[in-house]
VEXVEXDREN-425409 format. One record per residue (C-alpha): residue number from 1; residue in three letters; x, y, z. Coordinates in pm, whole numbers, padded with zeros to 5 digits. Example, Ala and Ser with C-alpha at 12.3 -4.5 7.8 and 13.67 -1.06 7.14 Angstrom:
# VEXVEXDREN-425409
    i   aa      px      py      pz
    1  ALA   01230  -00450   00780
    2  SER   01367  -00106   00714
# end
This chain:
# VEXVEXDREN-425409
    i   aa      px      py      pz
    1  MET  -00357  -02574   00312
    2  ASN  -00194  -02313   00092
    3  ILE  -00291  -01988   00266
    4  ARG  -00232  -01794  -00055
    5  LEU  -00539  -01969  -00193
    6  LEU  -00751  -01846   00096
    7  TYR  -00689  -01491  -00007
    8  GLY  -00809  -01574  -00357
    9  ILE  -00528  -01428  -00566
   10  VAL  -00732  -01299  -00861
   11  LEU  -00554  -01301  -01196
   12  ASN  -00857  -01190  -01396
   13  ASP  -01232  -01140  -01361
   14  GLN  -01298  -01506  -01436
   15  SER  -01065  -01638  -01164
   16  ILE  -01230  -01873  -00915
   17  ILE  -01125  -01903  -00553
   18  SER  -00973  -02245  -00490
   19  GLU  -01193  -02509  -00332
   20  GLN  -00922  -02543  -00069
   21  SER  -01026  -02203   00064
   22  VAL  -01382  -02314   00144
   23  ILE  -01322  -02447   00494
   24  MET  -01113  -02246   00739
   25  SER  -00996  -02518   00972
   26  ASN  -00890  -02295   01260
   27  LYS  -01087  -01972   01294
   28  LYS  -00866  -01864   01585
   29  GLU  -00583  -01809   01337
   30  PHE  -00772  -01549   01137
   31  TYR  -00825  -01186   01225
   32  ILE  -01055  -00922   01088
   33  GLN  -00906  -00605   00947
   34  PRO  -01118  -00311   00827
   35  TYR  -01028  -00213   00471
   36  LEU  -01191   00077   00284
   37  ASN  -01567   00014   00322
   38  GLY  -01523  -00356   00385
   39  ILE  -01308  -00613   00563
   40  LYS  -01018  -00850   00512
   41  LEU  -00934  -01179   00682
   42  LEU  -00566  -01213   00764
   43  LYS  -00376  -01506   00908
   44  LEU  -00110  -01420   01163
   45  ASN   00185  -01647   01222
   46  ASP   00346  -01433   01489
   47  ASP   00160  -01404   01819
   48  ASN   00305  -01056   01865
   49  TYR   00092  -00934   01577
   50  GLU  -00232  -01033   01745
   51  LYS  -00257  -00704   01934
   52  MET  -00269  -00522   01598
   53  PHE  -00615  -00660   01535
   54  LYS  -00910  -00616   01767
   55  TYR  -01096  -00939   01705
   56  SER  -01043  -01288   01575
   57  MET  -01278  -01461   01337
   58  ASP  -01342  -01713   01613
   59  ASN  -01478  -01436   01839
   60  LEU  -01681  -01291   01556
   61  PHE  -01853  -01623   01486
   62  LYS  -01968  -01653   01849
   63  ASN  -02210  -01362   01802
   64  PRO  -02583  -01444   01842
   65  PHE  -02678  -01354   01484
   66  ASN  -02616  -01496   01137
   67  ILE  -02268  -01441   00995
   68  TYR  -02148  -01557   00655
   69  PHE  -01885  -01517   00385
   70  LEU  -01990  -01563   00022
   71  ASN  -01771  -01550  -00285
   72  LYS  -01862  -01356  -00600
   73  GLU  -02061  -01650  -00736
   74  ASN  -02267  -01667  -00414
   75  LYS  -02093  -01982  -00300
   76  ILE  -02086  -02018   00079
   77  MET  -01730  -01996   00203
   78  HIS  -01813  -02008   00573
   79  VAL  -02105  -01957   00813
   80  ASN  -02134  -01946   01190
   81  GLU  -02333  -02190   01402
   82  GLU  -02618  -01940   01449
   83  GLN  -02664  -01928   01073
   84  VAL  -02672  -02308   01071
   85  ARG  -02940  -02311   01341
   86  THR  -03172  -02041   01205
   87  CYS  -03154  -02158   00843
   88  GLY  -03214  -02524   00922
   89  PHE  -02877  -02653   00797
   90  LYS  -02734  -02976   00938
   91  SER  -02386  -02829   00985
   92  ALA  -02152  -02557   00860
   93  LYS  -01944  -02822   00685
   94  GLU  -02250  -02944   00495
   95  VAL  -02312  -02606   00331
   96  SER  -01952  -02489   00285
   97  GLY  -01878  -02478  -00086
   98  GLN  -02246  -02490  -00182
   99  TYR  -02429  -02222  -00380
  100  LEU  -02710  -02029  -00213
  101  GLN  -02947  -02115  -00497
  102  LYS  -02894  -02488  -00449
  103  ILE  -02929  -02489  -00070
  104  PHE  -03246  -02280  -00043
  105  ASP  -03417  -02406  -00360
  106  GLN  -03630  -02091  -00386
  107  ASP  -03635  -01759  -00568
  108  LEU  -03340  -01566  -00424
  109  THR  -03333  -01299  -00694
  110  GLU  -03356  -01011  -00448
  111  ILE  -03082  -01144  -00219
  112  LEU  -02852  -01225  -00513
  113  ASP  -02910  -00875  -00653
  114  ASN  -02823  -00726  -00315
  115  ASN  -02497  -00921  -00306
  116  PHE  -02417  -00808  -00659
  117  GLN  -02474  -00445  -00555
  118  ILE  -02226  -00481  -00269
  119  ILE  -01958  -00617  -00500
  120  GLN  -02020  -00358  -00772
  121  SER  -02054  -00053  -00548
  122  LYS  -01789  -00158  -00294
  123  GLN  -02012  -00001  -00031
  124  ILE  -02167  -00116   00297
  125  ARG  -02546  -00145   00282
  126  PHE  -02845  -00250   00490
  127  TYR  -03114  -00467   00332
  128  ASP  -03455  -00598   00439
  129  GLU  -03451  -00956   00310
  130  GLU  -03693  -01250   00313
  131  PHE  -03615  -01620   00273
  132  THR  -03741  -01963   00372
  133  ASP  -03523  -02188   00585
  134  ALA  -03357  -02487   00421
  135  LYS  -03624  -02721   00557
  136  GLU  -03893  -02497   00404
  137  GLU  -04083  -02497   00729
  138  VAL  -04104  -02125   00798
  139  SER  -04061  -01793   00619
  140  LEU  -03797  -01568   00771
  141  ARG  -03736  -01194   00743
  142  ALA  -03404  -01036   00833
  143  LEU  -03223  -00706   00846
  144  SER  -02893  -00773   00670
  145  LEU  -02578  -00563   00694
  146  LYS  -02342  -00648   00407
  147  PHE  -01981  -00551   00337
  148  PRO  -01735  -00601   00051
  149  TRP  -01488  -00878   00139
  150  TYR  -01135  -00810   00014
  151  SER  -00835  -01035  -00043
  152  GLU  -00489  -00966   00096
  153  ARG  -00403  -00809  -00239
  154  ASN  -00709  -00584  -00228
  155  HIS  -00924  -00772  -00479
  156  ILE  -01294  -00818  -00411
  157  LEU  -01352  -01179  -00305
  158  GLY  -01722  -01149  -00232
  159  VAL  -01955  -01047   00049
  160  PHE  -01928  -01057   00427
  161  GLY  -02272  -01037   00588
  162  CYS  -02446  -01014   00924
  163  SER  -02820  -01087   00930
  164  PHE  -03057  -01028   01219
  165  VAL  -03368  -01243   01189
  166  PHE  -03685  -01080   01320
  167  GLY  -03856  -01285   01591
  168  ILE  -03540  -01486   01657
  169  HIS  -03261  -01238   01726
  170  ASN  -03267  -00943   01966
  171  LEU  -03212  -00657   01721
  172  SER  -03097  -00412   01989
  173  GLN  -02836  -00655   02122
  174  CYS  -02726  -00747   01772
  175  MET  -02664  -00384   01679
  176  GLU  -02470  -00329   02002
  177  ASN  -02248  -00625   01917
  178  VAL  -02196  -00502   01562
  179  ALA  -02102  -00158   01694
  180  HIS  -01866  -00320   01946
  181  PHE  -01678  -00487   01663
  182  GLY  -01646  -00151   01490
  183  PHE  -01841  -00256   01182
  184  LEU  -02066   00052   01195
  185  ASP  -01771   00293   01194
  186  SER  -01709   00245   00822
  187  TYR  -02082   00267   00748
  188  ILE  -02114   00597   00935
  189  ALA  -01807   00739   00762
  190  GLN  -01941   00624   00426
  191  THR  -02280   00782   00497
  192  LYS  -02120   01113   00587
  193  LYS  -01921   01110   00266
  194  VAL  -02226   01029   00053
  195  CYS  -02434   01297   00227
  196  TYR  -02170   01557   00165
  197  GLN  -02124   01457  -00199
  198  THR  -02501   01467  -00252
  199  TYR  -02517   01815  -00107
  200  ASN  -02244   01938  -00340
  201  MET  -02375   01832  -00678
  202  ASN  -02190   02118  -00844
  203  LEU  -01847   01975  -00758
  204  THR  -01659   01761  -01008
  205  LYS  -01543   01410  -00914
  206  ARG  -01183   01527  -00870
  207  GLU  -01295   01820  -00658
  208  VAL  -01495   01583  -00437
  209  ASP  -01189   01357  -00407
  210  CYS  -00971   01649  -00300
  211  LEU  -01237   01771  -00060
  212  ASN  -01276   01433   00107
  213  TYR  -00901   01406   00159
  214  THR  -00899   01760   00296
  215  ILE  -01166   01653   00545
  216  GLN  -00924   01378   00651
  217  LYS  -00664   01654   00715
  218  LYS  -00438   01553   00429
  219  THR  -00203   01817   00290
  220  SER  -00211   01921  -00074
  221  LYS   00114   01733  -00134
  222  GLU  -00029   01415   00023
  223  ILE  -00347   01450  -00184
  224  ALA  -00142   01497  -00501
  225  LYS   00051   01178  -00429
  226  MET  -00263   00974  -00357
  227  LEU  -00447   01099  -00667
  228  LYS  -00132   01087  -00881
  229  ILE  -00169   01444  -00994
  230  SER   00049   01751  -00944
  231  TYR   00052   01964  -00632
  232  ARG  -00052   02267  -00838
  233  THR  -00352   02078  -00976
  234  VAL  -00469   01996  -00624
  235  GLU  -00436   02361  -00526
  236  LYS  -00640   02458  -00832
  237  TYR  -00915   02212  -00735
  238  LEU  -00923   02348  -00380
  239  GLU  -00948   02704  -00513
  240  ASN  -01240   02599  -00733
  241  ILE  -01411   02440  -00433
  242  LYS  -01371   02754  -00223
  243  ARG  -01508   02965  -00507
  244  LYS  -01811   02739  -00552
  245  MET  -01880   02732  -00180
  246  HIS  -01824   03107  -00141
  247  VAL  -01544   03087   00115
  248  HIS  -01201   03249   00115
  249  SER  -00984   03020   00324
  250  LYS  -00932   02651   00401
  251  GLN  -01052   02707   00757
  252  GLU  -01380   02856   00633
  253  LEU  -01410   02558   00401
  254  MET  -01362   02314   00691
  255  ASP  -01614   02503   00903
  256  ILE  -01887   02483   00640
  257  ILE  -01809   02116   00575
  258  ILE  -01857   02031   00941
  259  ASP  -02172   02242   00960
  260  LYS  -02331   02083   00653
  261  LYS  -02242   01730   00762
  262  ILE  -02409   01779   01096
  263  LYS  -02724   01913   00932
  264  MET  -02732   01641   00668
  265  LEU  -02704   01366   00929
# end
């Protein structure tokens, strides 16, 4: 299989991931890498690189809750065996490459809208979702944690999701496992950022960008390089922020940031 196709090299918005990418024949070869507010799947050819990544896809799929990868058209790229069991599928191979709408044969408007939100916002989100298993024997309700799924070249491929079905999965154990894999770290960091931005409605977008990088202990020169603006412009933004927040130094600014974050959370 051409591994380049797995990463879904996107040439334009209408590009479709190759059908060859649907089935990952050896999950042990793929590793999960956090990226922004989502994840990437990378294939490693050198065993020495394995220690750079905490967990393989194979280990991830052994978790006792539903795990799935969907492309932007809501086509199933891969699911774990627990998803197969709880949703009444015959096998993972049977549903790979199939669209959600075709498999479930029910109104999935809410779930499809949720997936669209993940792709558009590029944010991690929790959802309370309802669906009927593929055999249409029982109605299921799940708490779903969804992430943007990125390609090797940083394009959005679709959605990576973990769903915990009420009455079937132990929610406490599921959340512990998710935390163990580090998936909640990005969500917590994202929540802190959103809380802080909400608190500071009087800051411009560029000021918020500079402030968030300052929180990450980036220097003005580093911020200028990342935002592709001049060093003096960054300094001007930081001065505006201090004026708006009624502080006189960067240390005072950091102190109030920490204080407000703690109170907001």
